[in-house]
N, C-alpha and C positions, 0 to 999 in steps of 0.2 A: 537816649539813656537806656542802659540795660540793667535788669535786675536778675538775681540768681534765684534758683528754686527755693533756696533756704529763706529768702526774703518774702516769699508769698505768705500772706497772713490768712490762713484758713480759720474758720470760725470754731466755736466750741465743739462742733460735730466733725471737725476736720475737713470742712467743705468750703469751696469758693464758688459763688454764682458765676456762670460762664455764658456770655452772649456769643452766639455763632452767627457769622455774617458772610454773605456771598462775596468772595474776593473780587468778582468781576463787576457786579452791579451795586454793591454796598447794601443790598437788602438784608434786613435782619431775618434770620431763618428760624431760630429757636433760642430758648433759654434752658440751660441744664446746669448741672453741678459737677465739679471736679474735686477729687481729693489728690493728695500728693502722688499716689500711685497712678491714677488715671492721667494726670498731667504728664508724668514721666513717660508713660506709654504713648501718649499723644505725640510728644516731642521725639521719641525714639523711633516710632513706626510711621509717622507722617500722616496718620488718620486719627479721627477723633475717638477718644475713649471718655466715658463719663462714669459717675457714681449714681446708681439708682437708689433713691431714698426709699422707694416703696419695697424693692426687693432686697435692699441692703447688699448689693453686689456691683462689681464692675460690669459695664456693658460697652461693647464695641458698636458704634453707630453703623447700621447697615449690615451687620454680620449675618442676619437672616434674610433681610429684604434685598440686599445688594445695593442699597442706597447709601453707600459710604460717602465720607467727606474727606477729601484730600486737603491737608493743612497747608496753607500758604504762609501764615504768620500767626504768632501768639503774642499778645500784649497784656500787660497788667495796667490797672488804672493807677492814678496818682497815689492812692493809699496802699496799693499792692494787695488789696483784698477782694478784687473782682478781676475777671479775665475776659478778653475779647479775642476770639479765634476766627480768623478769616480763612475761608475754605473754598475749594472747588467742588460743589456738590454734584453727586451722581444720583439724580432722581430727587424726589420730594423729601423735605425734612420732616414733615408732620406725619404722624401715624394715620391720619385721616386720608392721606393721599394728596393733600395740598402742598404746594411748594414750600410755603412758610407756615409755621405754627401760628403766626400772628395774622390770621385771616378773618377775624371777627371784629366788625366795626362797632364801637361803643355808641349806643343810642342815648344821647345825653338827655333827651326829653323823657324817655320812658325809664331811664336808669337801668338799662339792661343791655347785655351784649347781643348784637344782631349779626347773624352770619352774613358775610360778604364774599365777593369773588376773590380768590387768591390772586395776588399780583395786580390788584386794582389800585391805581394811584389817583390821587386828586389831580385835577387838571392844572398844569403849570405852563409857563411860557416855554420851558425847555423839558425835553423828555428825561425821565429818571434813569433810563437804561439805553445803551446804544441800539441803533436800528438793527433789524434782524440780519441784514446782509453783513454788517460789521461783526455781529455776534458769531455768525457762522464762520467767517474768515478767521476770527480769533480762536474759535474752538478747533477748526481744522488745523491751524498752526500748532496749537497745543498738542493735538493728537499726533501730529507729525513728530514733534519733539519727543513725545513719549515713546514712539516707535523707534526712534534713533537712540535715545538714552536709556530706556527700559529701567526707570527707577523702581526700586523695591517697594512693595505695598500699594502700587498704583493699579487700579482696576483696568485701565487701558493697557498697561504692561501685561497684565494677566491675559487679556484677550489676544494680544499679538503673540505672546508666548505659546498660547494654545493653538493658534493657527486659524486658517480660513474656515474650517468646518465649525469651530466654536463661534466665530464671528457671525457666520450665517445662521447658526442655531439661535443665538441671542437676538439677531435681527428678526427672525421669525417669531420668537416669543414676544418681543416688543410690539410687533405688528398685531398679533392676536390680542395683546393687552390694550392696545389703542382702540381696536374694534370693540372690545368689551366695554371700555369706558364710554365710547360713543353710544353704544346701545343702552347703557344704563342711564344716560342723560346727565352724567355728573361732569359739569364743565371744568371743575378744578382737577378732577382725575384725568380728564381728557388733555388738559394743558400739560400735566406732568408726564403722561404716557407719550404724547406727541413729542415732547422734549427728549425723552429717552429714545424714541424711535429715530429722531434726527441725529442724535449723538451716535447711535449704533450704525446708522447709514453712513455717516462721515468716517467712522472707523473702517467700514468696508471699503469706502472710496480710497482712503489712504493705503489700505492693505493692497488694493489692486492698482494703485497708481493713477486713479482718476482724480482730476483737480476740479475745484469749484469753477475755475475759468472755463474748462471744457463744458461743464454743465450749463453755465451761463450762456456760452456761445450757442449751444444747442437750443436753448429756450429762445434766444434772440432769433435764430434761424427759423424756428417754428412760427414765431410771431409775424414773420414776413411771408409765410407761405400758407395761405388759407386752404388747407387740405385736411384729410382725415387725421394726420398726426397733430395738427394744430388743435383739433378739438380736445385732445387729451390734456392740454394745458389750460383750457378755458373753464 
């Protein structure tokens, strides 16, 4: 069932609460607010725009940090007064550097919020997200599509349009940021920066025509050869 923009029921302030969710894993990343204009810009540009209640202005998620959110889908709830936006996030959603804004576990006994590790899931019989190898293959395939299709508003398109030097520059920046996060001892920031680093490394591999299969074959070869090169992977 589809609804039109005119059917969205904004509140007396002209706002609708908006849940942002990772399109790949289903993880809830943040809660924000949209008005009619930010919703229109989100749909038109393919990246999330919100209304800042504190600053009373529109804001483009990631405009300054580079942690933009590519829109996969937008849905309204049954009453058409709340929105669910599925995105492909580029970097953490939270201003603290955590992947998700919902990284504080509620301490029921003490009645207070207790900081927890971002992306920490309760143990279940099945994993909440695909294993890393599958994630990397899916991301590599997405990057390949971006290189071929070059959709407007995509950060990946921007990198490919800028060329190899820009890709290398960003990879160097992400390497430095990963080192800083590790030195600071912030596990959440390290997870976020390591994810950014892997993404930019995959962009470089796609740009230079290096496949994950070739990297996998190299690692397999090293595992069967106990020499100096093997030590690099241990």
